[in-house]
N, C-alpha and C positions, 0 to 999 in steps of 0.2 A: 390092782391100779396100784403105778409107781408110785413114789412120794418123793421127787427131784429135790426140793427142798430141807426135807429132813435129812438126806442122804447125805446132801454136803453139809451137812453144819455139823453131824456127827463127824463124820470123816474128820475134819478139820479139827474139829475138840480132841478126837484120838490123838493127833498128829502130835498134842502138845507144841506149838509154836511161841516164839517170844511174842507176846500179844502186845507191838510196839504202834498198837491204834486203838480207835474207842472201842468202845466203851471205856471207861475209867478202871472199871472193878477187873479188867485182865482176866475173865474167869473166871474168879472164887470171890467166894461169899458167902452170909449166914443162909440163904436160900434157897442154893443149891442147884439153883436152875444155871446160873452164871454161865459155864462151861458154852451153854448154848445159846447165849446171849451175842449175838454178833452185830457187828454192823455189812457194811457192803465194803466185804474185803473181795480180791478177784476171786472170778469164782461164784461169789454170792449173788449176785445177779443185783440188778435195781430196778424197784417196783415201779418208779418215774419210767423207765427205762427198759422196762423188760427185754431181753436175748436170749434168756438162757433159762437159769432152773425154776424161776418165778413162774417165765410164759411156759414153760410146758406144765405146770403143776395149774395156772389157771386153765392151759386147755383142756386138760383134766375135767377141771369144774365143770364148761363148759358143753361138754361134754355129757357130765352126770344131768345136768338142768335143761338140755337142751336148746341153750342160747346162741346167739352168732357171736357172744363173746362173754363172760363172768369175769368181773376184776374183783380182786381182793381190795377191800380196804382194813388197813388199820387203827383207824379212827371209827368203827362203828357204822351205824345204817345215815346216821348224821351228815359225817363229810360225804355219803352218798346221794343224798337226797337235795343236800345245796347242789350236786354234781349233776341230777336228773336236770335239776331246775335252769344251770347255768347252759346245758344240752339245748333243751327245748326253747330257749334265749336265740341262744344262736341260731337255729333253725326252724324259727317262726315263720308262718305260713304269710306272704304278702298281705298288706291288708289288718294282720291281726294286731294285738294292744300287748302293754306289759302285764295285762291281769291273768292270774289264776282261779279260775275257778276251783275251791278247797272244801273240803269239809269239814266242821266247824272245831272235829277234836285230831287236830293236824297238831305233830309236837311241833313243841318249840321252834329245831332243830330248822322245820319250815318258814319259821317266820325271820330266824334268823339268816335264812337264804334268800328271801325276798327281801331283807334290808341293805345285804351285802349285795346285791343285784337289781336294788333300787324296782322290785317287783310291785305290784299291788295285787294281795288276796282280796277274791271278793269271795263270800263267804256262803257256802248249801250249807242250808241247817236241817234238825234235822226231820225226815218226814212222821208226824205224828209223838208221841209221849216216848222219850226218851232217857236215859241214866247218865250221870259224869260217864265223860270218857266215850260215847256211843253217839254216830251220828250216824242211824238210818239213811239208804240212799236207793230212790230204783231208777232204774234207767227210762221209766218215763216222764219222771221227776227232773233228772238230768238232758231227757230230750226238752223238756218246757224251760227249763234255764238256758239254756243254748240259743234257742229259738228265743228269746228275750234278749238276748246283746245288742247290743248297739254294732259290736264288731267282735269279729273272733275273737278270744280268750288267746294266748298261746299254748296254753295246757287246763288239763284238767288233773287233778289232783286229791287222791282220797287217800283211806287208812283203812286196810281191810289184811288180816285181822284185827280189830280196834283191840283196847288192851280186857274191855269184859267179853274180848273173843267172839263177836260180833264180825262176821262175815257177810259181805256184799253181792252183790251178783255184778263179778266182771264182768262174764262172759259179757251181757248185756250194757252193762258202760262201756265195754269196748266197743261194742255194735255202735252205738250212738254215740260214740266220741270222733271215730273213723265216717260215719258218716257227713258229720260236719265239717271234715278235714282238720280234728284235733290232734292231738297227742296226749293219751291217758300214763299220766304217771301213778304206779300205788307204794305205796310205804306197806311193806308187805316186813316188816320189822319182825315180829311176832310169828310169821308163816313159812320160814328155811326146808320147815319137814314136810309142808303140804305135797311139795314134787314128788315125794315117797310114798305118797296113798298111793290107792289102787281102788278106782284113777286118780291121776295129778287133779290136785285144786289149786296149785301153784300159777298167781299169774302170768306168768309164758309160757302156762296152757293157756290162759283164758284168754286171751286178746291184750294185755298187759303192752305197752311198747318198750316202758322201760320199767322198774321195779329195784327197790335194795330187800337184803334181807340181814337182819342182825346173826349171823351165823351161829352167836355166842348164847343167843335167848334161847333152843330148842334144838341147837343139834351140840356134840361134843367137841368145842370149840373154846377157845382162852375171850376171856369179855374182851371187847374191843372188835373181834375178827368180825367182819359184813361183806356181802357181796354184792356190787352194782352188776346187773344182769342187762345185757339190750335185748332184746326178742330178736328173733328171727327175720322178722316180718317189720321191724324196725326201721327207718332211715340209718344208709350204712354209714351214714356221714356221724353217726351216734357212736361206732361203734370206735370208728378210726378218730374222735374227737373227746372218748371219753376219757383215755389215760392224763388229758391235758387239763381237761373240767376236774377229777377226782385231785392229780397235785395243785392245783390253786388251791384247795379246800383242804389239804392234808398234809401232816409233816412232813420233812426231805428226810426226818430218821426213822423210818416205820418199824416196828418192834417185828423182831425175827423171831421171838418166841410167836407172836402172833401170826405173823404167817407160816410156821412149822406146823401151828395147829390147823392152821385152815387147810394146809397141806396132807396133814395127815389122815384129816375128815374124809379127804376124799376116797381114800381107803375103808375109813369104815364105813361110808355109806356103801360102798359096795361087797361089804363084808355081810351080806344078815341083817342088814339095819332096817329094810322092807319089812318083813317078819318079826322082828321084834319090837318094829314099831306097832304092827297090826295087832299085837299081844295086847303093849301099852292099851292104845287104845278100846281094844273089848276089855280089858278090867277097867277102864276105867268108862268104860258105856256103863255097866255090871255096877261098880260104886256110885255113880248117877243115878238108875235105876233104882238103888235101893234107896237112896236119899230122898229119891221124890217121892217113893213110898209111906215113906216118916211126913210127908208133906213138908219137907224141909224142900222151899222154892231153888230147883238147879235153872241158871240162865240158859237154854241154849247158844250154841256156837260151836266153835274151832274143836276139833276131835281133843287136844291135848290141854282144855282147860277148864279147871271146876272152878264155875263162879256161883257162889250161893247170894241171894237177895235176901239181906237183912232183915228190910225196909218190908217185907212182906209175912214176916213172922214175929215184926213189932220189938229186933233187936237190931243195933248198929253193926255195919262191918266193920268198927274196931272190936266191938263186943266179940261176935265170932271169934276177929281175928285170936282176941287174948283165950278164947277158948282154945282155940288150936294150938298154942305156944302152951297152954299149960300139961297138952299132948305132947308133946315133941315134935312139933309142925310147924315151922314157918311160913309163914304165905308171902307170896311178890306181894300183894297190894290188897289195902281197905279202906275202904273211904267211911261215910256216915253210912251208906245204902247197901254194900258189899263187898263182900273177903274174895280173892282172889290166887287161886292155886292154879300153879305151870306144872306140868309134867313130863316127860321127854321118855324116851324111848326106852331110853337105860334105868325107868324105875322100877324097883322092886316091890315084893309083897306088904312089908310091912309099912310100904306110902301109900297102900292102898287102908290098908287096915286100922291105921292110927287117927286118922280123917272120919272113917266110918264109928271107931270108938270115941271121938272126940265128938261128934254130933250125935251121937246116940241120944240124949239125956236134952236134946231142945225141946220144946213144946211152942207150939204156936202161939204167937202173941196178937194185939192188934196190930192190922196194916196199917200202915203212915204213908204219906206222899213220900217218893224217892225227889232227889236235889238234880237240878239237870245243871247244864250248861247255861249262861244267862244271856240273853239277845247280847247283838252285838252294840255295843254303846257307841256315840256318831263318832263320823270319821274325822279327824280334826288334822291329822298329819299324816304321810304316809310313816310307813315300817321304818326304812332308812330314815328317814327326818326324825321321828323321836326316840332311835334307839340311838344316833348320834348326836342327840341335842346335851347341850349338859341338864341334871337330874337332880336330885334327891331323895331320900326314904325319908316317906310318912306313915303315922299310923293307921292303919285300916278302916278306922272310922273316920278320919279325916279326909278321905281321899275320894270319895264319890263328888263328882262336878271333874277331878284334873283329868290331866291327862296321860295317860300308860306312859311309861320311857320303856322300860323291859320287859318282858312277856311275863305276865303273873304267872306263875305256876309253881306246883309241888313235883318233887320228881320221888321217886314215879308217880302219877304215870306223864308228865313235863305236857300235861294241854292248857295252853292259857287260859285263866279262867277271864283274865282284863287284857288283852289284846295290843300291842304298840302302837300307839296313834288314835289309838279311839278313848272316847271320852272313858270314863270309869263310871258305871253305874251303881246306886243304891243296891239293885238284886246282885250286882258281883259282888261286894264290898259284904253283905248278909254273907253271901257264900266264901269268902275268903275268911270271914270271921270263924264259918260253923267248920272251915278244916285247916284250922287252926292258925293261918298265917296274921304275923304280928303287924307286918309294916307292907309298904308296896314300892315302887319305887313308878314316881311322877318326873314329868318334864317342869324342868324349874321354871319359874312364871319370873317375867321382867320385873323387875323394882323401879 
């Protein structure tokens, strides 16, 4: 597969023109990549209105993902999440509300999108016991939730895979949404690679209308590279207006280094990537089996994540993370209960061996109950009103009963413990304290 953006930029750099344009480094600098860092010079195309090399590259990506169109983002999935919400709002069905039914483990970008667009999230809560970051939902549960709405919401929004690797029944959820005349939006930030499994487990192949992938999380792409996918079965208007929706929430100066990375990834995905991915999954499955045989509890879920439940062996996720670091392994994420490791198709043998060695000395201890996201507090203000209100920072110990202003999150995983506009509960402050929060932003009270 050709790489039109990369080819243009390399040709431009090799010509050594006098760069009397932005950026100010003029193609020279200490990082070594400056020669390839350009702006919208003649022939480089424009991400906001592509007609040349960027459009050609996006068309390549669209063919790879089997979409109506795949749009590039240099602003991560956060930009795409807001664009998805905007498209759903623009084309909501007559009689629908400005409400979005959303899994409670939504990323803070979702809340930011709701605030900017003046939308009202209505939470779909986990079905059954659920740890932090997860929100198991079933088609039957979603069917009941939609049937209970006094008027149709403008969309259903879910996260799959979640930060702990949990995967929802996207095909079943999509069938329910479409039966109710509601589009399904999927935050697939952690699952770009799912398209290249056999069979595909990507939301675009399972019935979602719109989804975003953080390409940089699981594919060989620079940080910030992402995709907004429009399904072949979605409204044609989504494709027509997606570009404007993306521009509304993105920079007018997207990184050409990121765009080249997305472009180069297209070729990588057609050059033996699927076979390499299968090998990585095979080796990770073998490692999971070895750990399970040692009574180390491995959470089931997506094929490229290894999630170990420390709470089930009497350890904290932080202790497991320290154990890994002492063995030369840096995990993606740890919380009081779990540690999360993310593999890719480019994993090498030592990436599996080091983890096996690190966990070889674990001896199961007393189980303890896992932490969970608190139930939502009383809704006092909309996310928009709360985020745009005057605010102040207060110690977490003094926050119970106050109205949350900015979403209270740690990053990763950027899932709000207290939600903007809701009254902060004692349960939420207890969890924030356990996670190491010292302060939280609250709406300033009138005096």
